VOZABA-494497 format. One line per 2 residues: number of its first residue (from 0); their letters; for each residue x, y, z of C-alpha. Coordinates in nm, 2 decimals. Layout:
BEGIN
NUM> A> X Y Z; ...
END
This chain:
BEGIN
0> MN> 6.73 11.93 8.72; 7.01 12.08 8.52
2> EL> 7.20 12.10 8.85; 7.17 11.69 8.83
4> FD> 7.28 11.68 8.52; 7.58 11.88 8.60
6> KL> 7.70 11.67 8.85; 7.62 11.34 8.68
8> IL> 7.83 11.52 8.39; 8.10 11.60 8.62
10> RM> 8.10 11.26 8.81; 8.18 11.13 8.47
12> VF> 8.42 11.31 8.39; 8.61 11.28 8.73
14> TL> 8.57 10.87 8.65; 8.74 10.90 8.30
16> FL> 9.02 11.10 8.42; 9.04 10.82 8.75
18> CG> 9.02 10.56 8.46; 9.36 10.73 8.33
20> IL> 9.55 10.73 8.59; 9.46 10.38 8.63
22> FV> 9.64 10.37 8.31; 9.96 10.53 8.39
24> YK> 9.97 10.31 8.69; 9.92 10.02 8.50
26> YA> 10.26 10.11 8.31; 10.39 10.25 8.60
28> HG> 10.41 9.91 8.75; 10.53 9.76 8.42
30> FL> 10.84 10.01 8.47; 10.92 9.89 8.84
32> YP> 10.87 9.55 8.78; 11.03 9.43 8.47
34> SS> 10.95 9.04 8.52; 10.60 9.11 8.51
36> RT> 10.56 9.32 8.23; 10.51 9.05 7.98
38> QI> 10.23 8.96 8.21; 10.01 9.33 8.27
40> FK> 10.05 9.39 7.90; 9.94 9.11 7.75
42> RF> 9.53 9.00 7.74; 9.49 8.81 8.08
44> FP> 9.30 8.53 8.12; 9.21 8.47 8.48
46> SK> 9.15 8.08 8.48; 9.46 8.03 8.32
48> NS> 9.72 8.08 8.61; 9.51 8.13 8.99
50> SD> 9.86 8.25 9.10; 9.91 8.47 8.86
52> TI> 9.56 8.58 8.95; 9.62 8.66 9.30
54> HL> 9.91 8.87 9.21; 9.74 9.03 8.97
56> FS> 9.46 9.16 9.16; 9.63 9.20 9.46
58> RL> 9.77 9.52 9.30; 9.44 9.62 9.16
60> IG> 9.29 9.60 9.50; 9.59 9.77 9.68
62> IG> 9.53 10.09 9.39; 9.14 10.10 9.48
64> II> 9.19 10.12 9.86; 9.42 10.42 9.82
66> FS> 9.25 10.61 9.57; 8.91 10.58 9.83
68> EF> 9.10 10.83 10.02; 9.07 11.08 9.77
70> YF> 8.82 11.38 9.77; 8.72 11.66 9.51
72> TM> 8.65 11.98 9.64; 8.44 12.12 9.41
74> SD> 8.49 12.50 9.60; 8.79 12.58 9.36
76> KF> 8.80 12.62 9.01; 8.72 12.26 8.81
78> YL> 9.08 12.27 8.62; 9.29 12.32 8.95
80> VL> 9.11 12.05 9.14; 9.20 11.77 8.83
82> ID> 9.54 11.91 8.87; 9.57 11.88 9.20
84> FF> 9.44 11.51 9.16; 9.64 11.44 8.94
86> IH> 9.93 11.56 9.15; 9.86 11.37 9.41
88> AI> 9.78 10.99 9.24; 10.05 10.98 9.05
90> LV> 10.27 11.07 9.35; 10.09 10.77 9.58
92> SF> 10.10 10.58 9.28; 10.48 10.56 9.30
94> IY> 10.48 10.56 9.66; 10.22 10.25 9.67
96> LI> 10.46 10.04 9.38; 10.79 10.16 9.58
98> SV> 10.65 10.07 9.91; 10.54 9.71 9.76
100> YI> 10.88 9.62 9.61; 11.04 9.70 9.94
102> IE> 10.85 9.45 10.11; 10.86 9.19 9.94
104> SI> 11.27 9.25 9.93; 11.25 9.22 10.25
106> VL> 11.04 8.92 10.32; 11.05 8.74 9.98
108> YN> 11.41 8.81 9.93; 11.52 8.45 9.88
110> FE> 11.21 8.43 9.58; 11.17 8.57 9.22
112> YH> 10.76 8.63 9.07; 10.89 8.47 8.75
114> DE> 11.02 8.12 8.92; 10.75 8.11 9.14
116> II> 10.44 8.26 8.99; 10.47 8.18 8.62
118> KR> 10.68 7.86 8.62; 10.60 7.74 8.97
120> KN> 10.27 7.85 9.05; 10.31 7.89 9.38
122> MS> 9.99 7.97 9.57; 10.13 8.04 9.88
124> YA> 10.39 8.29 9.71; 10.09 8.48 9.59
126> LI> 9.86 8.50 9.90; 10.19 8.66 10.08
128> SF> 10.23 8.89 9.79; 9.87 8.97 9.81
130> AN> 9.89 9.01 10.16; 10.20 9.25 10.15
132> ST> 10.01 9.43 9.87; 9.68 9.53 10.04
134> AV> 9.86 9.56 10.40; 10.06 9.86 10.25
136> AF> 9.77 10.00 10.01; 9.61 10.02 10.40
138> II> 9.90 10.19 10.58; 9.96 10.43 10.28
140> KS> 9.59 10.53 10.26; 9.64 10.58 10.62
142> VT> 9.88 10.80 10.57; 9.74 11.01 10.28
144> SV> 9.44 11.09 10.54; 9.67 11.25 10.79
146> SK> 9.85 11.43 10.59; 9.58 11.60 10.39
148> SS> 9.73 11.74 10.10; 10.07 11.85 10.21
150> II> 10.31 11.67 10.01; 10.63 11.69 10.25
152> VL> 10.41 11.56 10.55; 10.31 11.31 10.32
154> LF> 10.67 11.15 10.22; 10.78 11.20 10.60
156> LW> 10.48 11.00 10.69; 10.56 10.75 10.41
158> LL> 10.90 10.66 10.52; 10.80 10.64 10.89
160> AM> 10.55 10.41 10.81; 10.74 10.18 10.59
162> VL> 11.02 10.19 10.90; 10.74 10.01 11.11
164> IG> 10.63 9.77 10.87; 10.95 9.65 10.78
166> FS> 11.07 9.64 11.13; 10.71 9.44 11.21
168> TK> 10.82 9.18 10.92; 11.11 9.06 11.10
170> TY> 10.90 8.98 11.38; 10.74 8.69 11.23
172> SL> 11.01 8.42 11.30; 10.95 8.54 11.70
174> IS> 10.56 8.49 11.67; 10.51 8.23 11.44
176> KL> 10.66 7.82 11.43; 10.60 7.81 11.08
178> SF> 10.97 7.78 10.91; 10.85 8.04 10.66
180> NR> 11.13 7.97 10.37; 11.11 7.59 10.35
182> LL> 10.74 7.60 10.37; 10.70 7.81 10.11
184> VQ> 10.97 7.65 9.86; 10.71 7.35 9.92
186> KN> 10.43 7.60 9.81; 10.25 7.52 10.15
188> LA> 9.94 7.71 10.20; 10.01 7.69 10.63
190> VG> 10.24 7.96 10.58; 10.05 8.14 10.35
192> LS> 9.77 8.18 10.56; 9.93 8.24 10.88
194> YL> 10.16 8.52 10.71; 9.86 8.64 10.57
196> GF> 9.73 8.72 10.97; 9.97 8.81 11.05
198> IW> 10.10 9.12 10.86; 9.71 9.24 10.84
200> GW> 9.78 9.22 11.21; 10.07 9.48 11.19
202> TF> 9.90 9.67 10.96; 9.59 9.76 11.16
204> II> 9.80 9.85 11.46; 10.01 10.08 11.23
206> TS> 9.70 10.26 11.08; 9.55 10.28 11.39
208> SF> 9.88 10.44 11.59; 9.84 10.68 11.32
210> NH> 9.53 10.76 11.35; 9.52 11.09 11.53
212> EL> 9.55 11.50 11.45; 9.91 11.60 11.33
214> SN> 9.95 11.96 11.53; 10.38 11.85 11.49
216> IK> 10.60 11.61 11.34; 10.81 11.52 11.64
218> WY> 10.53 11.49 11.95; 10.29 11.31 11.66
220> SI> 10.59 11.04 11.58; 10.65 11.00 11.94
222> QV> 10.29 10.94 11.99; 10.27 10.68 11.71
224> IL> 10.59 10.51 11.90; 10.45 10.49 12.22
226> KI> 10.11 10.32 12.04; 10.32 10.09 11.90
228> LL> 10.48 9.99 12.19; 10.18 9.96 12.42
230> SL> 10.04 9.75 12.17; 10.34 9.50 12.21
232> II> 10.22 9.47 12.56; 9.79 9.43 12.54
234> IP> 9.88 9.18 12.22; 10.02 8.90 12.42
236> IF> 9.72 8.98 12.66; 9.45 8.91 12.41
238> RS> 9.61 8.65 12.27; 9.65 8.43 12.57
240> GL> 9.27 8.53 12.65; 9.17 8.38 12.32
242> IF> 9.34 8.05 12.35; 9.18 8.05 12.71
244> IF> 8.83 8.13 12.64; 8.80 7.94 12.35
246> KL> 9.00 7.61 12.45; 9.23 7.65 12.19
248> QD> 9.51 7.37 12.20; 9.87 7.44 12.03
250> DF> 9.89 7.14 11.90; 10.27 7.22 11.73
252> AT> 10.47 6.99 12.00; 10.77 6.81 11.96
254> HM> 10.58 6.55 11.76; 10.41 6.76 11.53
256> KE> 10.78 6.94 11.45; 10.97 6.55 11.39
258> QL> 10.69 6.50 11.14; 10.78 6.85 10.95
260> SE> 11.07 6.80 10.93; 11.06 6.41 10.84
262> EG> 10.72 6.52 10.56; 10.84 6.86 10.54
264> NA> 10.41 6.93 10.54; 10.22 7.13 10.75
266> EI> 9.80 7.16 10.82; 9.66 7.46 10.66
268> GY> 9.43 7.46 10.96; 9.78 7.56 11.22
270> GV> 9.81 7.81 10.92; 9.45 7.97 11.01
272> FE> 9.50 7.96 11.39; 9.80 8.14 11.37
274> GS> 9.70 8.42 11.12; 9.35 8.43 11.29
276> IF> 9.45 8.46 11.64; 9.76 8.72 11.59
278> FT> 9.54 8.89 11.37; 9.19 8.91 11.63
280> SC> 9.41 9.01 11.90; 9.57 9.29 11.76
282> YL> 9.24 9.39 11.60; 9.11 9.41 11.96
284> TT> 9.44 9.59 12.05; 9.34 9.88 11.86
286> VI> 8.99 9.92 12.02; 9.21 9.97 12.36
288> TG> 9.50 10.21 12.23; 9.27 10.38 11.98
290> HI> 8.91 10.38 12.12; 8.95 10.50 12.47
292> NF> 8.85 10.85 12.49; 8.89 10.96 12.83
294> GN> 8.76 11.30 12.84; 8.72 11.47 13.17
296> FY> 8.75 11.16 13.36; 9.07 11.29 13.51
298> PV> 9.02 11.61 13.70; 9.27 11.92 13.55
300> F> 9.44 12.13 13.82
END
């Protein structure tokens, strides 16, 4: 019975300690994002601005995803466990915030938080920001899992992952028929939903490519790149297969383009179509690239 109470007390201590890390994360967020400092440090009303609510909670969900990867090993002394967790948690928190800043600088370089969220209450901007925050969180969680407790390996894999996700965001114009900047200015949700499926699809491709044992940095990096190249071959096959099997019609025809140029409007359903098809194709691709174990299928001579 005493052991159960001891474990309960230790869990409560870790809970309070984690809340302390979140408090530090709040101030770090305010430091790296000065435009949102007035929003994050005053009393927040979720119903007042739904776009701002999505934007804020995307950061909270993201840090929650990352912290879910941390483990406490009680074989060491209690204070050493806390110090080790504190260092890694603070480092990963800063890496996460910097990563979100980099991705949003690449994707949303023509837009500002204060203009789009505070003034215009742009839901499409908030949805894209939500997609970026959660996508980066899953990638950093995967990188943290592979790096174990090595800070040097963590930093190297983080840089590699940021290069990959940065390049992947540039392929949106090649995959989607929607005009990103124009529709985002018009607060059209179709581009937000389309981008959501797009970036989440790429996130699962990248995290799947990182999901193998690291013994040598050079060969590990080569294997990551090869998995992504293999995914680029398989994704179009799944996409075509989904469209053919379920008789999906890509109705973004010439008259639709003319309608978009005249009215500046795009149906939400088409954004759902683009995002869902690409996301599902990427998800199925990870089964082929990461879930096939050949074992002794090929004999060794």
